[in-house]
C-alpha positions in Angstrom: 209.6 -8.5 128.1 213.2 -8.1 129.2 216.0 -5.7 128.8 218.6 -6.6 126.1 221.7 -5.2 124.4 222.5 -3.1 127.4 225.6 -0.9 127.4 226.6 1.3 130.3 229.4 2.9 132.3 229.5 2.3 136.1 231.3 4.5 138.5 231.9 3.4 142.1 232.2 6.3 144.5 232.0 5.8 148.3 228.7 4.0 149.2 227.1 4.8 145.8 227.2 3.3 142.3 226.6 5.7 139.4 225.1 4.5 136.1 226.1 6.7 133.2 225.1 6.7 129.5 223.2 3.4 129.7 221.3 2.3 126.6 219.5 -0.7 125.5 216.2 -2.2 124.5 213.1 -3.1 126.5 211.3 -5.4 124.0 211.3 -3.3 120.8 211.5 0.0 122.6 214.9 1.8 122.7 215.8 3.3 126.0 218.5 5.5 127.6 219.1 5.7 131.3 221.3 7.2 134.0 221.2 7.3 137.8 222.7 6.0 141.0 222.0 3.6 143.8 223.5 2.6 147.1 225.7 -0.5 147.6 223.4 -1.7 150.4 220.3 -3.2 148.8 218.4 -3.5 152.1 218.3 0.4 152.4 216.5 0.4 149.0 217.5 3.9 147.9 218.0 4.5 144.2 217.6 7.3 141.6 217.0 6.3 138.0 216.0 8.5 135.0 215.0 6.7 131.8 213.8 8.0 128.5 212.5 6.5 125.3 214.3 7.5 122.2 211.4 9.3 120.5 212.3 9.1 116.9 213.0 5.4 116.9 210.0 4.4 119.1 207.7 6.7 117.0 208.8 5.0 113.8 208.3 1.6 115.4 204.8 2.5 116.7 203.9 3.8 113.3 205.1 0.6 111.7 203.1 -1.5 114.1 199.9 0.5 113.5 200.3 0.2 109.7 200.9 -3.6 110.1 197.7 -4.0 112.1 
């Protein structure tokens, strides 16, 4: 699976990049995310919070269960 239809706002501040109000799809699962990460990938520090939109994913899960 891959991420698709991604929409987000990026804010560059000092040595950090902030991700605000990101939304998109991971396969058929709708996601929202926000977080921040450093501009130096070798340091490997990032903070990311992601949540599944419950009402849409619940409806999709129910649809898939009925179809099976």
